C-alpha positions in Angstrom: 7.7 33.5 55.1 8.1 36.1 52.6 11.3 35.0 51.1 10.0 31.3 50.7 6.9 32.3 48.6 9.2 34.5 46.7 11.6 31.5 46.1 8.3 28.7 45.2 7.1 31.8 43.1 10.0 32.0 41.1 10.4 28.4 40.9 7.1 28.0 39.3 7.3 30.7 36.9 11.0 29.0 35.6 9.4 25.7 35.3 6.6 27.2 33.5 8.9 29.0 31.4 10.5 26.1 30.7 7.4 24.1 29.8 6.7 26.3 27.2 9.8 26.3 25.4 9.5 22.8 25.1 6.5 22.7 24.0 7.5 25.0 21.1 9.2 21.5 19.5 7.2 18.9 20.6 6.2 17.2 17.4 2.3 18.3 18.0 3.0 21.6 17.0 4.4 20.5 13.9 2.4 19.9 10.6 4.1 17.5 8.1 3.0 16.9 4.2 3.2 13.1 4.6 3.1 12.7 0.6 5.8 14.8 0.3 8.2 13.3 2.5 7.0 9.9 0.9 8.3 11.2 -2.1 11.6 12.1 -0.4 11.8 8.8 0.8 11.3 7.3 -2.6 14.1 9.9 -3.7 16.9 9.0 -1.2 16.3 5.6 0.7 15.7 2.1 -1.1 12.6 1.2 -2.5 10.2 -1.5 -4.0 10.2 -0.9 -7.9 6.7 -2.1 -7.8 4.4 -0.5 -4.9 1.0 0.0 -3.8 0.3 2.7 -2.4 -2.5 3.0 0.2 -5.2 5.3 -0.9 -9.0 4.9 0.2 -10.6 4.1 4.5 -11.0 1.1 2.7 -7.5 -0.5 2.3 -6.3 1.2 6.0 -8.7 -1.0 7.9 -8.2 -4.4 4.8 -4.2 -3.9 5.1 -3.4 -2.4 8.5 -6.8 -2.5 10.8 -6.9 1.0 10.8 -9.6 2.7 11.7 -9.9 6.2 9.9 -11.7 8.0 12.0 -8.8 8.4 14.0 -6.9 9.5 11.3 -6.4 12.9 9.7 -3.7 12.5 6.7 -1.5 9.5 6.0 1.3 8.4 3.8 1.5 4.8 3.3 3.4 2.6 0.9 3.7 -1.3 0.6 5.5 -3.8 -1.9 3.3 -5.0 -4.5 5.3 -8.1 -4.8 5.4 -9.1 -0.3 5.4 -8.6 3.2 8.8 -6.6 2.6 8.7 -2.7 2.4 5.9 -1.5 4.2 6.6 2.2 4.4 3.5 3.9 7.2 3.3 7.6 8.3 0.2 8.5 9.5 -1.2 12.0 11.4 -3.5 11.1 14.1 -6.4 13.1 15.3 -4.6 13.8 18.5 -2.2 12.2 21.0 -4.6 9.5 22.0 -5.7 8.6 18.3 -1.5 8.2 17.8 -1.3 5.8 20.6 -4.5 4.0 19.2 -2.9 3.5 16.0 0.1 2.5 17.1 -1.5 -0.5 18.9 -3.0 -1.1 15.6 0.1 -1.6 13.4 1.8 -2.9 16.3 -0.8 -6.1 15.9 -0.5 -6.0 12.2 3.2 -6.2 12.5 2.7 -8.8 14.8 0.6 -11.1 12.6 2.9 -10.4 9.9 6.1 -12.2 12.2 4.0 -15.0 13.3 3.5 -15.6 9.1 6.9 -15.0 8.0 8.1 -17.2 11.3 8.6 -20.4 9.1 7.9 -19.0 5.4 10.5 -16.7 5.2 13.6 -16.2 8.3 15.0 -13.1 6.8 11.6 -11.2 6.6 10.7 -12.6 10.1 14.1 -11.0 11.2 13.5 -7.8 9.5 9.4 -7.4 11.8 11.9 -8.7 14.6 14.3 -5.1 13.9 11.2 -3.2 13.2 9.2 -0.7 15.5 6.4 1.6 15.3 7.2 4.8 16.7 5.1 7.7 18.4 5.8 11.3 17.9 2.9 13.4 19.5 -0.1 12.9 16.8 2.5 11.4 14.8 2.8 7.7 14.1 5.6 5.7 11.8 6.4 2.5 10.7 8.9 1.4 8.6 9.3 -2.3 7.5 12.8 -1.6 5.3 16.1 -3.1 4.9 16.8 1.2 5.2 14.3 1.5 7.5 17.3 3.6 9.8 17.3 6.0 6.9 14.2 6.9 6.1 13.4 7.0 10.3 15.8 10.0 9.9 14.8 11.6 7.2 11.0 11.3 9.0 12.6 12.8 12.5 14.1 15.5 10.5 11.1 16.6 9.3 9.4 16.1 13.3 12.4 18.2 14.1 11.8 21.4 11.7 
């Protein structure tokens, strides 16, 4: 009986330690400079020459349906002349808020897909490839022909 108890205790300790080490690298533990990452994306990827940076709580709601009460920080840039090239990086207050933000961004993307279905087949296809990704309390959406490069840069920052 003592051997079984010792084995179970040892197993529990190993699992607890593994959980601690796994948690150390989680995005929830990372603090990102989202405006700085946006500057890096502009330098290293293909972004629109003319753009709008979303900067107010009202714009968050008007353009994306995002509730500013859920958000700690953000960097959002979109093409000034249309739907293409939307770069969205959000730090939510916590992981539950991040899921709510992701749902709102998915709704925004899906609404744009409906609008583009008959209007612009190329844009519709780009939106079909667009994902909304949640990394702990961070949410990202890159609507761009260069989305894979943008995601790679963003993920490098998440990894620390």
